[in-house]
C-alpha positions in Angstrom: -24.7 16.7 5.5 -21.7 16.0 3.3 -19.8 14.4 6.1 -22.6 12.2 6.9 -22.8 11.0 3.3 -19.0 10.6 3.2 -19.3 8.3 6.5 -22.0 6.2 4.9 -20.1 5.9 1.6 -16.7 4.7 3.5 -18.9 2.1 5.4 -20.3 0.8 2.0 -16.9 0.8 0.5 -15.4 -1.1 3.5 -18.1 -3.8 3.4 -17.5 -4.3 -0.4 -13.7 -4.5 0.1 -14.0 -7.0 3.1 -16.4 -9.1 0.7 -13.6 -9.3 -1.8 -10.9 -10.0 0.8 -7.9 -8.8 -0.9 -4.4 -9.0 0.8 -4.5 -6.5 3.8 -8.2 -6.4 4.0 -8.3 -5.8 7.7 -6.0 -2.7 7.4 -7.9 -1.3 4.5 -11.2 -1.6 6.1 -9.8 -0.4 9.5 -8.5 2.8 7.6 -12.0 3.2 6.0 -13.8 2.6 9.3 -11.8 5.1 11.1 -12.6 7.7 8.4 -16.2 7.0 8.7 -16.0 7.6 12.3 -14.1 11.0 11.8 -17.0 12.2 9.5 -19.4 11.0 12.1 -17.7 13.0 14.9 -17.6 16.4 12.7 -21.1 16.0 11.6 -22.8 16.1 15.0 -21.6 17.2 18.3 -23.8 14.3 19.8 -21.2 11.9 18.8 -18.2 13.6 20.6 -18.0 10.5 22.7 -16.3 8.8 19.7 -13.6 11.5 19.2 -11.1 9.1 20.9 -11.5 6.8 18.1 -11.2 9.6 15.5 -7.8 10.4 16.9 -6.6 7.0 15.7 -7.8 7.7 12.3 -4.5 9.1 10.7 -2.7 6.0 12.0 -5.5 3.7 10.6 -5.4 5.5 7.1 -1.7 5.1 7.1 -1.9 1.5 7.8 -4.3 1.0 5.0 -2.0 2.7 2.7 0.7 0.2 3.7 -1.9 -2.6 3.0 -3.2 -1.2 -0.2 0.3 -1.4 -1.6 0.9 -4.8 -0.5 3.8 -3.4 1.7 4.9 -5.4 5.0 3.6 -4.1 8.2 5.5 -2.1 10.6 6.6 -3.8 13.9 3.5 -4.0 16.2 5.4 -1.8 18.9 5.8 1.0 16.5 2.1 0.9 15.7 1.3 0.8 19.6 3.5 3.6 20.1 2.0 5.7 17.4 -1.6 5.0 18.7 -0.5 5.9 22.2 0.9 9.1 20.8 -2.1 9.8 19.0 -4.4 9.4 22.0 -2.3 11.3 24.7 -1.6 14.2 22.0 -5.4 14.3 21.3 -6.2 14.9 25.0 -3.3 17.1 26.0 -1.6 18.9 23.1 -4.0 19.2 20.1 -1.5 21.0 18.0 0.9 18.0 18.4 -1.7 15.7 17.5 -2.2 17.8 14.3 1.6 17.7 13.6 1.6 14.0 13.9 -1.5 13.5 11.7 0.1 15.5 9.2 3.1 13.4 9.1 1.0 10.0 8.8 -1.1 11.5 6.0 2.0 12.8 4.2 3.3 9.3 4.0 0.7 8.2 1.7 1.2 10.3 -1.5 5.0 9.9 -0.9 4.7 6.2 -0.6 2.5 6.2 -3.9 5.5 7.9 -5.8 8.2 6.0 -4.2 6.6 2.4 -4.6 5.0 2.8 -7.8 8.2 1.7 -10.0 7.9 -1.7 -8.0 4.5 -2.5 -8.9 4.4 -4.5 -12.0 0.8 -4.3 -12.9 0.3 -0.9 -14.9 -3.5 -0.7 -14.3 -3.3 -1.6 -10.7 -0.7 1.0 -10.3 -3.1 3.7 -11.8 -5.8 2.9 -9.7 -3.7 2.9 -6.6 -2.4 6.3 -7.5 -5.8 7.7 -7.6 -7.5 6.0 -5.0 -4.6 6.2 -2.2 -2.7 9.2 -3.5 -5.8 11.4 -3.6 -6.9 10.0 -0.2 -3.7 11.0 1.1 -4.0 14.5 -0.3 -7.3 14.8 1.2 -5.9 14.0 4.7 -3.1 16.4 4.2 -5.6 19.2 3.4 -7.8 18.5 6.6 -4.7 18.4 8.7 -3.4 21.7 7.3 -6.7 23.2 7.5 -7.2 21.9 11.2 -3.7 23.7 12.2 -4.7 27.0 10.7 -8.2 27.0 12.4 -10.4 26.1 9.3 -11.2 22.4 10.2 -14.9 22.8 9.7 -14.6 24.0 6.1 -11.9 21.5 5.4 -14.1 18.6 6.7 -16.8 19.3 4.3 -14.4 19.6 1.4 -12.7 16.3 2.6 -16.5 14.8 2.7 -17.1 15.8 -0.8 -13.7 14.4 -2.1 -14.1 11.1 -0.1 -17.7 10.6 -1.5 -16.3 11.2 -5.1 -13.7 8.7 -4.5 -15.9 6.1 -3.0 -18.3 6.6 -5.8 -15.4 6.2 -8.4 -14.4 2.8 -6.5 -18.1 1.5 -6.7 -18.4 -1.8 -8.5 -14.8 -2.0 -9.3 -12.7 -5.0 -8.1 -10.0 -4.0 -5.7 -6.5 -4.9 -7.0 -5.3 -7.9 -5.6 -1.7 -9.8 -5.6 -1.9 -12.5 -8.0 -0.6 -15.9 -6.8 3.1 -16.4 -7.9 2.9 -19.5 -10.1 6.0 -19.4 -12.4 5.4 -21.6 -15.5 7.9 -23.5 -17.7 6.0 -22.0 -20.6 4.2 -18.9 -19.4 0.9 -18.0 -21.5 0.6 -14.6 -23.2 4.4 -14.1 -24.0 5.6 -14.3 -27.6 8.7 -16.1 -28.7 10.9 -13.2 -28.1 9.6 -12.7 -24.7 10.1 -16.0 -23.7 13.8 -15.8 -24.7 13.9 -12.8 -22.6 12.5 -14.7 -19.7 14.9 -17.2 -20.2 17.9 -14.9 -19.9 16.1 -13.3 -16.9 15.9 -16.6 -15.3 19.5 -17.5 -16.3 20.9 -14.2 -14.7 19.0 -14.7 -11.4 20.1 -18.5 -11.1 23.6 -18.2 -12.4 24.8 -15.0 -11.2 22.4 -14.8 -8.1 21.9 -10.9 -8.6 19.1 -11.2 -6.2 21.7 -11.2 -3.5 22.5 -7.6 -4.0 20.7 -5.6 -1.5 20.7 -2.5 -3.9 19.2 -4.2 -6.9 16.2 -2.3 -8.4 14.0 -3.0 -11.3 16.0 -0.1 -13.2 19.4 -1.8 -12.4 18.0 -5.3 -13.5 16.6 -3.8 -16.6 20.2 -2.3 -17.5 21.7 -5.7 -16.8 19.4 -7.3 -19.2 19.4 -4.5 -21.7 15.8 -4.1 -21.7 13.3 -1.4 -21.2 11.5 -1.2 -17.7 8.2 -1.9 -18.9 9.2 -5.1 -20.6 10.9 -6.2 -17.6 7.7 -5.6 -15.7 5.7 -7.5 -18.1 8.1 -10.5 -18.0 8.1 -10.7 -14.3 4.2 -10.0 -14.0 3.1 -12.3 -16.9 6.1 -14.8 -17.1 6.7 -15.3 -13.3 3.5 -14.3 -11.8 4.6 -11.7 -9.5 2.7 -8.4 -8.8 5.6 -6.8 -7.2 9.3 -6.6 -7.7 10.1 -6.9 -3.9 8.0 -10.3 -4.0 9.8 -11.6 -6.9 13.2 -10.9 -5.3 12.0 -12.2 -2.0 10.9 -15.5 -3.8 14.3 -15.9 -5.1 15.9 -15.1 -1.7 13.8 -17.7 0.2 14.5 -20.3 -2.3 18.1 -19.8 -1.8 17.8 -20.0 1.8 15.7 -23.2 1.6 18.4 -24.6 -0.8 21.4 -24.0 1.5 19.6 -25.2 4.6 18.7 -28.5 3.0 22.3 -29.0 1.8 24.6 -30.4 4.4 27.7 -29.7 2.2 26.9 -26.2 2.5 26.7 -26.1 6.4 28.4 -22.8 7.7 28.2 -21.2 4.4 26.7 -17.8 4.2 23.1 -18.1 2.7 22.7 -14.6 1.4 
């Protein structure tokens, strides 16, 4: 019963997310649909015909996590290789499939921890931590339980946790990436913050620190002698970027375009 309820909740949540169409909606909804298929399969043996789709569930969830954080997709060939490995291991080597699923699920909470600092929207960062981090933990529990032979009990536990997650997300807008529209006089910043924003822009334009491949939010904050939370606010509210990586990429793309459009710089190193 719990697995059936979880499947229905995932289907409704996927429909709600699809209506909002946030960035990566396709991968997000695919991950939820794969989860729904998994719960349908474990709820009734009559649905065993869908088991091959359930084997793709860990990969679909992993892709949904990437989409939820706005991360770039893996190369297509890597996803195809993982899909083939999931299907082949599911048929001929179930223990190997359990290990692969464990690895794919484990990446979710690790990504939450690793990439949280680059997300400039604190409220969205918290929501993603709970929704995606706890979702990854649920997947880990199911995979570990399946490996030790307690998959049925773990499926019920996962169903209950998934149902709670879907209920918690019900009616809430999915966090989306704001359109990057830098303004000469950004609204919402006080006089001191506008001065700090001017220093940030000067540092990026004059010293071209965006060319440093090792540049992080923490290092940039140290260069400006600002706390990280203040720098997050400057980039998010002042420059219109939701992720530190997208902010750096905007500067890098602008530099490439400027270099390609300048005949005098023909042959120069762009970045």
